[in-house]
C-alpha positions in Angstrom: 131.4 68.9 -63.6 130.1 67.4 -60.4 133.4 68.2 -58.7 133.3 71.8 -60.1 129.8 72.3 -58.7 130.9 70.9 -55.4 133.8 73.3 -55.2 131.6 76.2 -56.3 129.0 75.3 -53.5 131.8 75.1 -50.9 133.1 78.5 -51.9 129.6 80.0 -51.6 129.2 78.5 -48.2 132.5 79.9 -47.1 131.6 83.3 -48.3 128.3 83.2 -46.5 130.1 82.1 -43.3 132.5 85.0 -43.6 129.6 87.4 -44.1 127.8 86.1 -41.1 131.0 86.3 -39.0 131.6 89.8 -40.2 128.0 90.8 -39.2 128.5 89.1 -35.8 131.8 90.9 -35.2 130.2 94.3 -36.2 127.2 93.8 -33.9 129.5 92.8 -31.0 131.6 95.9 -31.5 128.4 98.0 -31.4 127.3 96.3 -28.2 130.5 97.0 -26.4 131.8 100.3 -27.9 130.9 103.9 -27.5 129.0 105.7 -30.2 130.0 109.2 -31.3 128.0 111.6 -33.4 130.1 114.5 -34.6 133.1 113.0 -32.9 135.4 110.0 -33.5 136.5 109.8 -29.9 133.4 109.6 -27.7 134.0 109.7 -24.0 130.6 108.1 -23.1 128.5 105.3 -24.4 126.7 108.0 -26.5 128.3 111.4 -27.2 126.9 114.1 -29.5 129.3 116.9 -30.4 127.2 119.8 -31.7 130.0 122.3 -31.7 130.3 122.1 -35.5 126.6 123.0 -36.0 125.8 125.5 -33.2 122.6 126.6 -34.8 121.1 123.2 -34.8 119.9 121.4 -31.6 121.9 118.3 -31.0 118.9 116.2 -29.9 115.1 116.2 -30.2 112.2 114.1 -28.8 108.8 114.8 -30.2 106.5 115.4 -27.1 103.9 112.8 -26.2 100.3 114.0 -25.6 99.6 111.0 -23.3 102.0 109.3 -20.9 103.6 106.2 -22.4 103.6 102.9 -20.7 106.5 102.9 -18.2 108.2 99.6 -17.4 111.5 100.5 -15.7 113.2 103.3 -13.8 115.3 105.7 -15.9 113.0 105.7 -19.0 112.6 109.2 -20.3 109.7 110.9 -22.1 108.8 114.4 -23.1 105.1 114.9 -22.1 103.4 118.2 -22.8 106.9 119.8 -23.4 108.2 118.8 -20.0 110.8 116.2 -19.2 109.5 113.2 -17.2 111.4 110.1 -15.9 109.7 106.9 -15.0 110.0 105.9 -11.4 109.4 102.2 -11.1 109.5 102.3 -7.3 106.5 104.6 -7.3 105.0 103.2 -10.6 104.5 106.7 -12.1 106.0 109.3 -14.5 107.5 112.1 -12.4 109.1 115.4 -13.6 112.9 115.7 -13.6 112.5 119.0 -11.7 111.7 119.2 -8.0 109.6 121.9 -6.4 110.2 122.8 -2.8 107.6 124.1 -0.3 108.4 125.1 3.3 106.4 126.0 6.4 107.6 127.3 9.7 106.9 129.2 12.9 109.1 131.2 15.2 109.0 130.2 18.9 106.8 127.8 20.8 104.3 125.9 18.6 101.5 123.5 19.5 98.0 122.7 18.1 98.3 125.2 15.2 99.1 125.6 11.6 102.6 126.6 10.5 103.1 129.7 8.4 103.5 129.6 4.7 104.4 132.9 3.0 103.6 134.8 6.3 100.2 133.3 6.9 99.0 130.3 8.8 95.3 130.4 7.9 93.5 127.1 7.7 91.6 128.2 4.6 94.7 129.0 2.5 98.1 127.5 1.7 100.5 126.5 -1.0 98.5 126.0 -4.2 99.5 123.1 -6.4 99.3 124.0 -10.1 99.4 120.4 -11.6 99.1 116.8 -10.3 102.1 116.1 -8.2 103.6 113.6 -5.8 105.3 114.4 -2.5 108.6 112.5 -2.8 110.5 113.7 0.2 110.0 115.5 3.5 112.3 117.0 6.2 111.3 118.4 9.5 113.5 120.2 12.0 112.6 121.6 15.4 114.8 123.6 17.7 116.7 121.4 20.0 115.5 123.5 22.9 112.0 122.1 22.3 110.4 120.5 25.3 109.1 117.7 23.1 111.6 116.0 20.7 109.0 113.7 19.2 106.0 115.4 17.6 103.5 114.5 14.9 103.0 116.9 12.0 100.1 116.5 9.6 100.0 117.6 6.0 96.5 118.8 5.2 94.8 120.1 2.1 91.9 122.4 1.1 89.0 123.8 3.2 87.5 122.1 5.0 90.9 120.5 5.7 91.5 116.9 4.8 94.5 115.0 6.3 96.9 113.9 3.6 99.8 112.2 5.5 101.4 112.3 9.0 105.1 112.5 9.9 106.6 112.1 13.4 109.9 113.6 14.5 112.5 111.7 16.5 115.1 113.6 18.5 113.9 116.9 17.0 114.1 115.9 13.3 112.6 113.8 10.5 114.0 113.0 7.1 112.7 110.7 4.3 113.2 110.5 0.6 110.8 107.5 0.2 107.5 109.4 0.4 104.9 108.6 -2.2 101.9 110.7 -1.5 99.8 112.2 -4.4 98.2 115.6 -4.5 96.2 117.1 -7.3 96.1 120.2 -9.4 94.1 122.9 -7.4 94.8 121.5 -4.0 96.3 123.9 -1.5 98.5 122.4 1.3 98.9 123.3 5.0 101.0 121.8 7.8 99.4 121.4 11.2 101.3 120.7 14.4 99.2 118.1 16.3 98.1 118.9 19.9 100.4 117.4 22.5 101.2 118.1 26.2 104.5 119.9 25.4 105.4 122.5 22.7 108.0 122.4 20.0 110.1 125.4 19.2 110.7 127.0 15.8 109.6 124.0 13.6 110.4 124.0 9.8 108.7 121.5 7.5 109.9 121.2 3.9 108.2 119.1 1.2 109.7 118.1 -2.1 107.2 117.6 -4.9 107.5 116.3 -8.5 104.9 116.8 -11.1 103.1 113.6 -12.0 101.7 112.1 -15.2 
């Protein structure tokens, strides 16, 4: 009887070991394999084939009312029915979409506001509908400009408040590392700072993402 119990216990241990090995192999396959929904031959780590059910959306995220706690770049959230991606470099949730605003003047320019939508009034400008972050800026002046290095100032509201400065080098400026916040209701202007020489036909373009 003792030997029988020993054999029975050994068999149970082997069965448990096999079960554990099976679970381990299954989890390993999940970790290193593609996952397909509606397809048995996924071509990405996760592929959803919705062609068999065209009347049903293939994916849904219930929107968040408040921004979640972001921890790393690439995290995605639907906040107030808009898609946001966490930017760990800037430590904020930014919209996947980018809005572009441009200002410019024809001809010689110095110590004056650039035109936006045909006006260069200091008490008007591009109105920002929601909180946003300037994430990129480009500036180009005509190479016929007397001055190839000129400071441009982004201003907001009336009376105007300086937001950020950018200085061209060899008639141009380009940066995708800008991290300057503006708020809903602000209106933006671009001012060409006073210098001894003029710049010709400057164009300043700002790229903004909505911020949560």
